[in-house]
C-alpha positions as CSV (number, residue, x, y, z in Angstrom):
1,M,101.0,145.1,117.4
2,P,104.3,146.4,116.0
3,A,105.3,144.8,112.8
4,K,108.7,143.9,114.3
5,K,108.4,141.6,117.3
6,P,109.8,142.7,120.6
7,K,113.1,141.0,121.4
8,L,111.8,139.3,124.5
9,L,109.2,137.5,122.4
10,I,111.9,136.6,119.8
11,A,114.0,135.2,122.6
12,A,111.2,133.3,124.3
13,T,109.2,132.1,121.3
14,A,111.2,132.2,118.1
15,V,114.3,130.8,119.7
16,A,112.9,128.9,122.6
17,A,109.8,127.5,121.0
18,G,110.6,127.6,117.3
19,S,113.9,125.9,117.6
20,A,113.5,123.9,120.8
21,A,112.8,120.6,119.2
22,V,115.7,121.0,116.8
23,Y,118.0,122.1,119.5
24,F,117.2,119.2,121.8
25,Y,117.5,116.8,118.8
26,V,121.1,117.9,118.3
27,H,122.2,118.4,121.9
28,G,119.8,116.6,124.1
29,L,118.5,117.4,127.5
30,S,117.4,115.3,130.5
31,Q,114.6,116.9,132.4
32,Q,111.0,116.7,133.5
33,V,108.5,116.6,130.7
34,S,106.3,119.8,130.6
35,N,102.6,119.2,130.3
36,P,100.4,121.1,127.9
37,Q,97.5,120.9,130.3
38,D,99.5,122.8,132.9
39,S,100.2,125.7,130.5
40,A,96.6,125.6,129.2
41,K,95.3,126.3,132.7
42,V,96.4,129.9,132.4
43,V,95.2,130.4,128.8
44,P,91.6,131.8,128.5
45,D,89.0,129.4,127.1
46,E,88.3,131.9,124.3
47,A,91.7,131.1,122.7
48,M,91.3,130.3,119.0
49,M,94.6,128.4,118.8
50,A,97.3,127.2,121.0
51,A,100.6,125.5,120.2
52,F,102.8,123.8,122.7
53,I,106.4,122.6,122.4
54,S,108.1,120.5,125.1
55,P,111.6,119.1,125.3
56,N,110.3,115.5,125.9
57,P,113.4,113.5,126.9
58,Q,112.0,110.2,125.5
59,A,111.3,111.8,122.2
60,L,114.6,113.6,122.1
61,S,116.4,110.4,122.9
62,Q,114.7,108.7,119.9
63,L,115.5,111.6,117.6
64,Q,119.2,111.5,118.5
65,Q,119.3,107.9,117.1
66,F,118.1,109.1,113.6
67,G,119.7,110.9,110.7
68,T,123.0,110.9,109.0
69,P,126.0,112.7,110.7
70,G,125.8,115.2,107.8
71,A,122.1,115.9,108.4
72,Q,122.7,116.4,112.1
73,K,125.5,118.8,111.4
74,L,123.3,120.7,109.0
75,V,120.5,121.0,111.5
76,G,122.9,122.1,114.2
77,G,124.5,124.7,112.0
78,G,121.1,126.1,110.9
79,L,119.9,126.3,114.5
80,K,123.1,128.2,115.5
81,A,122.7,130.7,112.7
82,F,119.0,131.1,113.6
83,Q,119.7,131.8,117.3
84,E,122.4,134.3,116.4
85,Q,120.2,136.2,114.0
86,S,117.2,136.1,116.4
87,L,119.1,137.4,119.4
88,A,121.2,139.9,117.5
89,G,121.3,143.3,119.3
90,T,120.6,141.9,122.7
91,Q,122.8,140.7,125.5
92,I,120.9,137.4,125.7
93,D,122.8,134.2,125.4
94,F,120.6,131.1,124.8
95,E,122.9,128.7,126.6
96,K,123.3,130.8,129.7
97,D,120.1,132.9,129.9
98,L,117.3,130.7,128.5
99,K,118.3,127.0,128.5
100,P,118.7,126.7,132.4
101,W,115.1,127.6,133.2
102,L,113.2,127.0,130.0
103,G,110.5,124.3,130.0
104,G,107.6,123.8,127.6
105,V,106.4,126.8,125.6
106,M,102.8,127.5,124.7
107,V,101.9,130.2,122.1
108,A,98.2,131.1,122.1
109,L,96.1,133.4,119.9
110,L,93.2,135.2,121.6
111,P,90.4,136.8,119.6
112,P,90.6,140.6,119.1
113,D,88.2,142.8,121.0
114,A,84.6,142.6,119.9
115,T,84.7,146.2,118.9
116,A,87.8,145.7,116.7
117,K,87.3,142.4,114.9
118,T,89.6,143.5,112.1
119,D,92.5,143.9,114.5
120,P,95.1,141.1,114.7
121,P,94.5,138.4,117.3
122,K,96.2,138.9,120.7
123,L,99.3,136.9,121.2
124,L,99.9,135.2,124.6
125,V,103.1,133.2,125.4
126,V,103.2,130.8,128.3
127,V,106.6,129.4,129.3
128,S,106.9,126.6,131.9
129,V,109.6,127.5,134.4
130,K,111.8,124.7,135.6
131,N,114.2,126.8,137.6
132,K,112.8,130.0,139.2
133,I,116.2,131.3,140.2
134,S,117.6,131.1,136.6
135,A,114.3,132.7,135.3
136,W,114.6,135.5,137.9
137,N,118.2,136.1,136.7
138,F,117.0,136.3,133.1
139,A,114.3,138.8,134.0
140,N,116.8,141.0,135.8
141,K,119.1,140.9,132.8
142,L,116.2,142.0,130.5
143,K,115.4,144.9,132.8
144,S,119.1,146.0,133.0
145,Q,119.6,146.1,129.2
146,Q,120.9,149.4,128.1
147,G,118.2,151.9,127.3
148,A,115.4,149.6,128.6
149,T,112.9,150.9,131.2
150,T,110.6,148.8,133.4
151,Q,107.3,149.7,135.1
152,E,105.9,147.3,137.7
153,T,102.2,147.3,138.6
154,E,99.8,144.9,140.2
155,Y,96.7,143.3,138.8
156,K,94.5,141.3,141.2
157,G,97.5,140.8,143.5
158,V,99.9,139.7,140.7
159,K,102.9,141.8,139.7
160,I,103.1,142.7,136.0
161,S,106.4,144.0,134.6
162,E,106.0,146.2,131.5
163,I,109.3,146.6,129.7
164,A,109.9,149.3,127.1
165,E,112.8,149.1,124.7
166,P,114.6,152.3,123.4
167,T,112.8,151.7,120.1
168,G,109.4,152.2,121.8
169,K,108.4,148.6,121.7
170,R,106.7,147.4,124.9
171,Y,105.8,144.0,126.4
172,S,104.3,142.8,129.6
173,V,105.4,139.8,131.8
174,A,104.0,138.1,134.9
175,L,104.8,135.0,136.8
176,L,101.9,132.7,137.8
177,N,103.5,129.9,140.0
178,D,105.6,127.9,137.5
179,Q,104.2,129.6,134.4
180,L,105.7,132.8,132.9
181,V,103.2,134.6,130.8
182,M,104.2,137.4,128.4
183,A,102.6,139.4,125.6
184,P,103.3,142.5,123.5
185,L,100.1,144.0,125.0
186,R,99.1,144.2,128.7
187,K,95.5,142.9,128.1
188,P,96.4,139.3,127.3
189,V,98.5,139.1,130.5
190,E,95.6,140.4,132.5
191,L,93.3,137.8,130.9
192,A,95.9,135.1,131.8
193,I,95.8,136.3,135.4
194,D,92.0,136.2,135.4
195,T,92.2,132.6,134.2
196,F,94.8,131.8,136.8
197,K,92.4,133.2,139.4
198,G,89.5,130.9,138.4
199,A,88.1,132.1,135.1
200,P,87.4,129.4,132.5
201,S,90.6,128.1,130.9
202,L,91.5,126.3,127.7
203,A,92.3,123.2,129.9
204,T,88.7,123.1,131.2
205,Q,87.1,122.8,127.7
206,Q,85.5,119.4,127.3
207,S,86.8,119.1,123.7
208,T,90.3,120.0,124.8
209,T,90.7,117.5,127.6
210,K,91.2,114.3,125.7
211,F,93.0,115.2,122.5
212,F,95.0,118.2,123.7
213,S,96.2,116.5,126.9
214,E,97.2,113.4,124.9
215,S,98.8,115.4,122.0
216,A,96.4,113.7,119.5
217,G,97.5,110.3,120.7
218,V,101.2,110.4,119.6
219,K,103.8,108.8,121.7
220,N,106.5,111.0,123.3
221,P,105.0,114.3,122.1
222,I,107.3,117.2,121.2
223,A,104.7,119.6,120.0
224,T,100.9,120.0,120.0
225,V,98.7,122.4,118.1
226,Y,95.1,122.9,119.0
227,M,92.5,125.0,117.3
228,A,89.3,125.2,119.3
229,D,87.5,127.3,116.7
230,Y,89.1,126.4,113.4
231,P,86.9,128.6,111.2
232,A,87.5,131.6,113.4
233,A,91.2,131.1,113.6
234,M,91.4,130.7,109.8
235,Q,89.3,133.8,109.2
236,Q,91.6,135.8,111.5
237,L,94.6,134.5,109.6
238,K,93.0,135.5,106.3
239,A,92.1,139.0,107.6
240,N,95.7,139.7,108.7
241,L,97.6,138.4,105.8
242,P,99.6,141.0,103.7
243,D,97.7,142.5,100.8
244,D,100.0,140.8,98.3
245,F,99.4,137.3,99.8
246,Q,96.0,135.8,99.6
247,L,94.8,132.3,100.6
248,P,93.5,130.2,97.7
249,S,89.7,130.0,97.7
250,T,90.1,126.2,97.9
251,V,91.7,126.6,101.3
252,L,89.0,129.1,102.4
253,S,86.2,126.6,101.4
254,Q,87.7,124.0,103.8
255,F,87.1,126.4,106.8
256,K,83.5,125.5,106.9
257,Q,84.1,121.7,107.0
258,V,86.2,121.6,110.2
259,K,85.0,122.7,113.6
260,S,88.1,122.1,115.7
261,L,91.5,120.5,115.1
262,V,94.4,119.1,117.1
263,A,97.8,118.0,115.8
264,G,100.6,116.2,117.6
265,I,104.2,115.7,116.7
266,G,106.2,113.0,118.5
267,A,109.1,110.6,118.0
268,D,109.3,106.9,118.5
269,S,111.3,104.0,117.3
270,S,109.8,104.3,113.8
271,G,110.7,108.0,113.3
272,L,109.1,111.4,113.5
273,R,105.3,111.1,113.6
274,V,102.6,113.7,113.0
275,K,99.0,113.0,113.8
276,T,96.1,115.4,113.1
277,I,92.5,114.9,114.3
278,A,89.7,117.1,113.0
279,Q,86.2,117.4,114.3
280,L,84.0,117.8,111.2
281,D,80.7,119.7,110.7
282,P,78.1,116.9,110.6
283,K,77.2,118.0,107.1
284,F,80.6,116.8,105.9
285,A,80.6,113.5,107.9
286,Q,82.5,110.6,106.4
287,Q,79.9,108.2,105.0
288,K,82.1,105.1,104.3
289,P,84.1,103.3,107.0
290,P,87.8,102.8,106.4
291,V,88.9,99.3,105.1
292,G,92.2,97.7,104.3
293,S,93.6,97.8,100.7
294,K,92.9,94.9,98.4
295,L,95.2,96.2,95.6
296,L,98.3,96.7,97.6
297,P,99.5,93.1,97.3
298,R,99.5,93.5,93.5
299,F,102.5,95.8,93.6
300,P,106.0,94.3,93.8
301,G,108.8,95.1,96.2
302,E,110.5,97.3,93.5
303,T,107.7,99.9,93.9
304,I,109.3,103.3,94.6
305,A,106.1,105.2,95.5
306,L,102.4,104.4,95.8
307,V,99.2,106.4,96.3
308,G,95.8,104.9,96.8
309,G,92.3,105.4,98.1
310,K,88.7,104.8,97.2
311,G,86.1,106.5,95.1
312,L,87.8,108.7,92.5
313,D,84.4,109.4,91.0
314,R,83.3,110.9,94.4
315,L,86.5,112.9,94.6
316,W,85.9,114.3,91.1
317,E,82.3,115.2,92.0
318,Q,83.5,117.0,95.1
319,A,86.1,118.9,93.0
320,T,83.6,119.9,90.4
321,A,81.2,121.1,93.0
322,E,83.9,123.1,94.7
323,A,84.9,124.7,91.3
324,K,81.6,126.7,91.4
325,D,83.0,128.8,94.2
326,S,86.7,128.5,93.4
327,P,88.4,130.0,90.3
328,E,91.6,128.0,90.9
329,V,89.7,124.7,91.1
330,D,87.6,125.7,88.1
331,R,90.7,126.3,86.0
332,G,92.2,123.0,87.0
333,I,88.9,121.1,86.2
334,E,88.6,122.8,82.8
335,Q,92.3,121.9,82.0
336,V,91.6,118.2,82.8
337,R,88.4,118.2,80.8
338,S,90.1,119.8,77.8
339,S,93.0,117.3,77.9
340,F,90.6,114.4,77.8
341,K,88.4,116.1,75.2
342,R,91.4,116.1,72.8
343,L,91.2,112.3,73.1
344,D,87.5,112.3,72.4
345,L,86.8,111.4,76.1
346,D,84.3,113.0,78.4
347,A,86.1,113.4,81.8
348,D,82.9,113.1,83.8
349,R,81.4,110.1,82.0
350,D,84.3,108.2,80.2
351,V,87.0,108.6,82.8
352,F,86.1,109.3,86.4
353,G,82.5,108.2,86.2
354,W,83.2,104.5,86.4
355,M,86.1,104.8,88.9
356,N,83.9,104.1,91.9
357,G,86.0,101.5,93.8
358,E,89.5,101.3,95.2
359,F,92.4,102.6,93.2
360,A,96.2,102.4,93.4
361,I,98.8,104.2,91.4
362,G,102.5,103.3,91.7
363,A,105.9,104.1,90.3
364,I,107.9,100.9,89.9
365,G,111.6,100.6,89.3
366,S,112.6,98.6,86.2
367,E,115.6,98.7,83.8
368,Q,114.1,96.2,81.3
369,G,113.0,96.9,77.8
370,I,111.7,100.3,77.0
371,L,112.2,101.4,80.6
372,S,116.0,101.0,80.5
373,Q,116.5,104.7,79.7
374,L,114.2,106.0,82.5
375,G,114.7,103.4,85.2
376,M,111.0,103.2,86.2
377,G,107.5,103.0,84.9
378,A,104.0,103.4,86.3
379,A,101.0,101.2,86.9
380,M,97.5,101.9,87.9
381,I,94.7,99.7,89.1
382,F,91.0,100.7,89.3
383,E,88.1,98.9,90.8
384,T,84.7,99.5,89.1
385,S,81.2,98.3,89.2
386,D,80.6,99.5,85.6
387,R,82.9,97.3,83.5
388,P,81.2,98.2,80.2
389,A,81.9,101.9,80.7
390,A,85.6,101.2,81.5
391,E,85.9,98.9,78.4
392,A,84.4,101.5,76.2
393,T,87.0,104.1,77.3
394,L,89.9,101.7,76.7
395,K,88.5,100.9,73.2
396,K,88.5,104.6,72.4
397,L,92.1,104.9,73.5
398,D,93.1,101.8,71.4
399,A,91.4,103.3,68.4
400,I,93.5,106.5,68.7
401,A,96.7,104.4,69.0
402,K,95.8,102.4,65.9
403,S,95.4,105.6,63.9
404,N,99.2,106.1,64.4
405,P,101.0,104.0,61.8
406,T,104.1,103.6,64.0
407,V,102.1,102.0,66.8
408,S,100.7,98.5,66.6
409,V,97.9,97.4,69.0
410,A,97.6,93.7,69.7
411,P,96.4,91.3,72.4
412,R,98.6,89.0,74.3
413,Q,98.0,86.3,77.0
414,V,99.8,86.8,80.3
415,Q,99.2,84.3,83.1
416,G,95.9,83.3,81.5
417,K,94.8,86.9,81.3
418,E,94.3,88.7,78.0
419,V,96.1,92.1,77.8
420,T,96.2,94.7,75.1
421,E,99.5,96.3,74.3
422,W,100.7,99.2,72.3
423,Q,104.0,98.4,70.7
424,I,106.6,100.5,68.9
425,P,108.9,98.7,66.4
426,Q,112.4,98.1,67.7
427,Q,111.5,99.6,71.1
428,G,108.9,97.4,72.6
429,T,105.7,97.8,74.5
430,L,104.9,101.4,75.5
431,F,101.5,100.8,77.1
432,G,99.3,98.0,78.1
433,H,95.9,97.3,79.8
434,G,93.8,94.4,80.9
435,W,91.5,93.0,83.6
436,L,92.9,91.3,86.7
437,N,89.5,90.1,87.7
438,E,85.8,90.9,87.0
439,N,85.9,94.4,88.4
440,S,89.6,95.4,88.5
441,V,91.3,96.9,85.4
442,F,94.9,97.9,85.1
443,V,96.9,100.2,82.9
444,A,100.7,100.0,82.8
445,F,103.3,102.3,81.2
446,G,106.2,100.2,80.0
447,G,106.1,96.6,78.7
448,P,107.9,95.1,81.7
449,L,105.2,96.4,84.1
450,V,102.4,94.7,82.1
451,D,103.9,91.3,83.1
452,V,104.6,92.6,86.7
453,I,101.1,93.7,87.4
454,T,99.3,90.7,85.8
455,T,101.5,88.3,87.8
456,A,101.2,87.9,91.6
457,P,104.6,89.2,92.8
458,P,106.8,86.6,94.6
459,Q,108.0,89.5,96.9
460,P,105.1,91.9,97.2
461,L,105.6,95.5,98.4
462,S,103.4,94.9,101.5
463,S,105.9,92.3,102.8
464,S,109.1,94.1,101.9
465,P,111.3,95.3,104.8
466,S,111.2,98.9,103.6
467,F,107.4,99.0,103.5
468,Q,107.2,97.3,106.9
469,A,109.4,100.0,108.4
470,I,107.8,103.0,106.6
471,A,104.1,102.3,106.2
472,T,102.8,99.6,108.5
473,A,103.1,101.8,111.6
474,L,100.1,103.8,110.2
475,P,96.5,102.6,110.2
476,Q,96.1,99.9,107.6
477,A,92.3,100.3,107.5
478,N,92.1,103.7,105.9
479,Q,90.4,105.9,103.3
480,G,93.6,106.9,101.5
481,Y,97.3,106.4,101.7
482,F,100.7,107.6,100.3
483,Y,104.0,105.8,100.5
484,I,107.5,106.7,99.1
485,D,110.7,104.8,99.6
486,M,113.2,107.6,99.9
487,E,116.2,105.3,99.6
488,K,115.0,103.9,96.3
489,T,114.0,107.4,95.2
490,M,117.4,108.9,95.8
491,S,119.1,105.9,94.2
492,W,117.0,106.4,91.1
493,A,117.5,110.2,91.1
494,N,121.3,109.9,91.5
495,R,121.4,107.5,88.5
496,Y,118.9,109.0,86.1
497,L,118.0,112.5,87.1
498,L,120.9,114.2,89.0
499,A,123.4,112.6,86.6
500,V,121.9,114.9,83.9
501,Q,120.9,117.8,86.2
502,P,123.3,117.8,89.2
503,N,122.2,121.2,90.5
504,L,118.5,120.2,90.6
505,V,118.8,119.4,94.3
506,S,121.0,121.5,96.5
507,P,123.6,119.6,98.7
508,P,121.8,120.5,102.0
509,V,118.4,119.2,100.7
510,A,120.1,116.1,99.4
511,E,121.7,115.5,102.8
512,L,118.3,115.7,104.5
513,L,116.6,113.5,101.9
514,N,119.4,110.9,102.3
515,S,118.8,110.7,106.0
516,L,115.2,109.4,105.3
517,R,114.2,105.8,104.7
518,G,110.8,107.0,103.5
519,V,107.6,108.8,104.2
520,S,104.1,107.5,104.6
521,V,100.7,109.1,105.0
522,A,97.2,107.6,105.8
523,T,93.8,109.2,106.2
524,T,91.1,107.6,108.2
525,S,88.2,108.2,110.5
526,T,87.3,106.6,113.8
527,E,83.7,107.9,113.5
528,P,81.7,109.8,110.9
529,T,82.4,113.3,112.2
530,T,86.1,112.7,112.9
531,A,88.8,112.9,110.2
532,Q,92.3,111.7,111.0
533,L,95.6,112.1,109.2
534,D,98.8,110.2,110.2
535,L,102.2,111.1,108.8
536,L,105.5,109.3,109.4
537,F,109.0,110.4,108.5
538,A,111.0,107.2,108.9
539,F,114.7,108.1,109.4
540,K,117.8,106.0,108.9
541,S,119.4,105.0,112.2
542,N,122.8,106.6,112.9
543,N,123.9,103.6,114.9
């Protein structure tokens, strides 16, 4: 395949597919929703990957209600520049030549020939045609471009147009009922015709039917990506990367865990939603069912960001096992071990070894005491079944602090609980730790947060309007989660970070961040061999 893509593929995929969702977000369209199953009917079942983008009117209507005017203007300007650059040197006008007939767009990667496994995968583009007359006019315009030549042949009764540009680049096009198929090479088009005539298609695969047709279960889908053979697709990606760009071995090691993957992107009243479902190799099955968080109610409504999950000890064991085959992971593991060793702590035994329950780590806004100059502090809660090991680690840390003459270490009673604090004269409490119950230990950075975590918050994060809007739309029974309140984050950044370094965030990026209420992520599994990731971008309403 030539390094520079043919202009037809740029027009139909880079512009039509790559910017379709953004375009319709800004301008909107009212039309029949394209179906990925219809496009998949002409894609051979051997396809390693297929991506589908559809101008879903319900989703686009939702997207138009989100984002600040500045963010919408920024997206629209970026799209216009992208279209102008992509179509430069052609007589193609997106508004006149593509928009009137363009439906959903599917881009599929077919495996290379068996005799040439090191060749790049074969690209096949399938475009749903909603107006055949407009599509016919577009085809004629392509053929009539100055210097272009067209050769028309038949394959199994279907006409294939092979178009050659003056530069020598060629591409093939055929119309199969309401689906326009195109490729830089003739062979993928012939395979699409074979499929159209009855050969097995991607749509007939049993594993495809449920998840791909339902776009992984998202409402109002805009885009769907399906990898029928995830390891093969990733190996092809690895084989065809530039020599100066290599995938980390940590990524390569994940290939063997996933058999197939489907991801859906859609929009609903909560925002822009991404959902990924991976079918795992049975050897990597999830052993523990997802459950709701018991630690979340301990965090107050002032929490800016929160990450949580279960079994840090197991995650550490997995990372150390992976380090044997991954230099990158091995370096990271050794850095962590060295850091704790300087504190006379063994990372495996004294730190992660006893963290076998739920954990939660949060950034909490506060302007009290020692936190007045920073505007926030951090608190961590760890469940453990080995309290003696956790207490031994904390005693070692207290001993190190006591060796510093400027730090005093003393106990204090808070709400009937004994906490240990490290205090600096004339500044206040720098660090504190204690037990919330028999098996839950906390550490807090910043004296005000010691009181916050040991006291049941009158307005917990879980019941705050922001958390309800950003996070509760995702599975509450999960194996891990992440939450960030972008409004609180930007308010803090404007006051404490950008006031000192105003150029740290560019105006366009700041505009986009200011259009978000927040972001939430949850990982879960509906069954042992299925891993699911849900991601929500909760936007501000522009109404």
